[in-house]
C-alpha positions as CSV (number, residue, x, y, z in Angstrom):
1,M,-58.9,82.6,64.0
2,I,-58.8,78.8,63.9
3,S,-55.3,77.4,64.1
4,E,-54.2,74.3,62.2
5,P,-53.8,71.3,64.3
6,E,-50.2,70.6,63.3
7,L,-49.3,74.1,64.4
8,V,-51.2,74.3,67.7
9,G,-50.4,71.2,69.6
10,G,-52.6,69.0,67.4
11,A,-51.7,65.4,66.8
12,P,-49.2,65.1,64.0
13,F,-50.1,63.3,60.7
14,E,-49.0,59.8,60.6
15,T,-46.7,58.7,57.7
16,A,-48.6,57.0,54.9
17,E,-48.0,53.3,54.7
18,V,-45.9,52.1,51.7
19,L,-48.0,49.5,49.8
20,T,-45.2,48.2,47.5
21,E,-42.5,46.4,49.3
22,E,-39.1,46.0,47.7
23,R,-38.4,42.2,47.5
24,E,-35.0,40.8,48.1
25,P,-33.4,39.6,44.8
26,R,-33.7,35.9,44.1
27,P,-30.5,33.9,44.2
28,P,-29.2,32.8,40.8
29,R,-30.7,29.6,39.5
30,G,-28.2,26.8,39.4
31,R,-27.5,24.9,36.1
32,R,-29.5,21.7,35.7
33,P,-27.4,18.7,36.7
34,W,-28.3,16.7,33.6
35,L,-26.9,19.5,31.4
36,W,-23.6,19.2,33.2
37,G,-23.7,15.5,32.8
38,L,-24.4,15.7,29.1
39,G,-21.6,18.1,28.5
40,G,-19.2,16.0,30.4
41,A,-20.2,12.9,28.5
42,L,-19.7,14.7,25.2
43,V,-16.3,16.0,26.1
44,A,-15.3,12.5,27.4
45,S,-16.5,10.9,24.2
46,A,-14.5,13.4,22.0
47,L,-11.4,12.8,24.1
48,W,-11.9,9.1,23.9
49,G,-12.3,9.2,20.1
50,A,-9.3,11.4,19.7
51,G,-7.3,9.0,21.8
52,L,-8.3,6.0,19.7
53,Y,-7.5,7.8,16.5
54,T,-4.0,8.8,17.8
55,Y,-3.4,5.3,19.1
56,G,-4.4,3.9,15.7
57,L,-1.9,6.2,13.9
58,V,0.9,5.2,16.3
59,Q,0.1,1.5,16.0
60,Q,0.0,1.7,12.2
61,R,3.3,3.6,12.2
62,D,4.9,1.0,14.5
63,E,3.5,-2.1,12.7
64,G,4.1,-0.7,9.2
65,V,2.5,-1.9,6.0
66,D,1.3,-5.5,5.8
67,L,3.8,-7.3,3.5
68,G,1.7,-10.4,3.2
69,G,4.5,-12.7,4.2
70,Y,7.0,-11.5,1.6
71,K,10.6,-11.0,2.7
72,P,13.6,-9.4,1.2
73,V,15.8,-11.9,-0.7
74,E,19.4,-11.1,-1.4
75,N,20.2,-13.9,-3.9
76,L,17.2,-14.1,-6.2
77,C,18.9,-16.8,-8.4
78,E,19.0,-19.2,-5.4
79,V,15.2,-19.2,-5.0
80,S,14.4,-19.1,-8.8
81,E,14.3,-22.6,-10.0
82,L,12.4,-21.9,-13.2
83,K,11.8,-25.5,-13.9
84,A,8.9,-25.0,-16.3
85,M,10.8,-22.6,-18.6
86,G,13.8,-24.9,-18.5
87,M,11.7,-27.6,-20.1
88,V,11.2,-25.3,-23.1
89,L,14.5,-23.3,-23.2
90,G,16.9,-26.1,-22.6
91,K,19.8,-26.6,-20.2
92,R,20.4,-23.9,-17.6
93,A,23.8,-22.6,-18.5
94,D,24.7,-19.6,-16.3
95,D,23.4,-17.5,-13.5
96,G,24.2,-13.8,-12.8
97,V,23.2,-12.3,-9.5
98,G,22.3,-8.6,-9.9
99,P,22.4,-5.7,-7.4
100,Y,20.6,-6.0,-4.1
101,F,19.6,-3.5,-1.5
102,D,17.3,-3.5,1.5
103,E,16.2,-0.2,2.9
104,T,13.4,0.9,5.2
105,A,11.1,1.8,2.4
106,L,12.1,-0.7,-0.3
107,S,14.1,-3.8,-1.0
108,E,15.1,-5.0,-4.5
109,S,17.0,-7.9,-6.0
110,S,17.6,-9.2,-9.5
111,C,18.9,-12.3,-11.3
112,S,19.9,-13.2,-14.9
113,V,19.7,-16.8,-16.1
114,T,21.0,-18.1,-19.5
115,Y,19.8,-21.2,-21.2
116,G,21.3,-23.1,-24.2
117,E,24.8,-23.2,-25.6
118,G,26.9,-21.5,-28.3
119,N,25.5,-18.7,-30.4
120,R,21.9,-19.6,-29.8
121,Q,20.9,-18.9,-26.2
122,Q,17.9,-17.6,-24.3
123,S,18.0,-15.3,-21.4
124,V,15.6,-14.7,-18.5
125,Q,15.8,-11.6,-16.5
126,L,14.2,-11.6,-13.0
127,S,13.4,-8.6,-10.8
128,Y,11.8,-8.7,-7.4
129,T,10.8,-5.5,-5.5
130,L,9.2,-5.3,-2.1
131,H,7.5,-2.0,-1.4
132,K,7.5,-1.5,2.4
133,V,5.8,1.8,2.7
134,T,3.9,3.0,-0.4
135,D,1.2,1.3,-2.5
136,P,2.8,0.1,-5.7
137,G,-0.5,-0.4,-7.6
138,P,-0.7,3.0,-9.5
139,E,3.0,2.8,-10.5
140,F,2.6,-0.8,-11.6
141,E,-0.4,0.1,-13.8
142,A,1.4,3.1,-15.4
143,R,4.6,1.2,-16.2
144,A,2.7,-1.9,-17.5
145,K,0.7,0.4,-19.9
146,Y,3.8,2.1,-21.1
147,Y,5.6,-1.2,-21.9
148,E,2.4,-2.7,-23.5
149,L,1.7,-5.5,-21.0
150,T,-1.9,-5.8,-21.8
151,Q,-2.7,-9.5,-21.7
152,P,-4.1,-10.4,-18.2
153,I,-3.1,-13.7,-16.6
154,A,-5.7,-15.2,-14.2
155,G,-4.9,-16.9,-10.9
156,L,-1.5,-15.3,-10.5
157,G,-1.0,-12.8,-7.7
158,E,-3.2,-9.8,-7.3
159,K,-2.7,-8.8,-10.9
160,A,-0.5,-10.3,-13.6
161,L,0.0,-9.0,-17.2
162,F,1.9,-10.4,-20.2
163,N,3.3,-9.1,-23.4
164,D,3.8,-11.7,-26.1
165,Q,6.7,-10.8,-28.3
166,G,6.4,-13.9,-30.5
167,E,9.7,-15.7,-31.3
168,A,11.6,-12.9,-29.6
169,G,10.3,-13.9,-26.2
170,G,7.9,-12.3,-23.8
171,A,7.5,-10.3,-20.6
172,M,5.4,-11.0,-17.5
173,W,4.8,-8.6,-14.6
174,V,3.1,-9.7,-11.4
175,L,1.8,-7.6,-8.5
176,D,0.8,-9.3,-5.3
177,G,0.1,-6.8,-2.5
178,Q,3.4,-5.1,-1.8
179,A,5.4,-7.5,-3.9
180,E,6.3,-6.9,-7.5
181,L,7.8,-9.6,-9.7
182,R,9.0,-9.1,-13.3
183,I,10.1,-11.9,-15.7
184,D,11.5,-10.9,-19.1
185,M,12.5,-13.7,-21.5
186,Y,14.3,-13.0,-24.8
187,V,16.4,-14.8,-27.4
188,N,20.1,-14.1,-27.8
189,V,21.2,-14.6,-31.3
190,S,24.6,-13.7,-32.8
191,Y,24.7,-12.7,-36.5
192,D,27.5,-12.8,-39.1
193,E,28.6,-10.0,-41.3
194,Q,25.8,-10.7,-43.8
195,G,23.2,-10.4,-41.0
196,R,22.5,-14.1,-40.9
197,P,22.0,-15.8,-37.5
198,M,24.9,-17.9,-36.4
199,G,24.9,-21.2,-34.5
200,E,23.5,-24.6,-35.1
201,G,20.4,-26.3,-34.0
202,P,16.8,-25.2,-34.0
203,Q,15.4,-22.3,-31.9
204,P,13.0,-23.4,-29.2
205,D,9.3,-23.0,-29.9
206,L,8.3,-19.9,-27.8
207,S,4.6,-20.0,-28.7
208,G,2.7,-20.3,-25.5
209,I,5.7,-19.3,-23.4
210,D,3.3,-17.5,-21.0
211,V,2.2,-20.9,-19.7
212,P,5.6,-22.0,-18.3
213,M,6.3,-18.5,-17.2
214,T,3.1,-18.5,-15.2
215,Q,4.0,-21.8,-13.5
216,D,7.5,-20.5,-12.6
217,A,6.1,-17.2,-11.3
218,L,3.7,-19.1,-9.0
219,A,6.5,-21.2,-7.6
220,L,8.8,-18.1,-7.2
221,L,6.1,-16.1,-5.3
222,A,5.7,-19.0,-2.9
223,A,9.5,-19.2,-2.4
224,L,9.8,-15.5,-1.7
225,K,7.6,-16.0,1.4
226,K,9.8,-18.7,3.0
């Protein structure tokens, strides 16, 4: 009987060679340097933009609204010469200083001036408002429309409107930036028991009163900046 080599002292079989070797895993690939640089630049840019925006808000809050040189005025009658209207209405008889306040958001002053003597007088009411925070434009437009100031006056402030009331007087409102000026002129007439006007002397001719009102408004706006 023939014995098998592995059982009868024969040379043992050699182990078969493994053809596929297991490679060591590759180390993870690092991120490309330019991607890191780009990301850092974007973050820096965003932070810089946010910083500028925040700085702008703080600066705007600290500096406040541009008042265009206008200042609060306590005694409005002192700076209201009204020379042009005086040429039409007669002698300036009396002044009355109205209420005045000056707060963080708003300042306002007023004045009443009387012209003429006796029972035939003309009055001029002045009101000056300085808006320190909000834009007065929309409110100005709305009120002017309600009070029928529809006639534009060129060359006076940012916007100026006039309401011609004939022999009864007239009203002029001016908006210049944050400053608002109102001038109302009307006739004071006393009447007797029969409803007839009292007093002697002719009434001043108020036709074209918008011209001297415009001249006085220009002078007053300049005085409010001094």
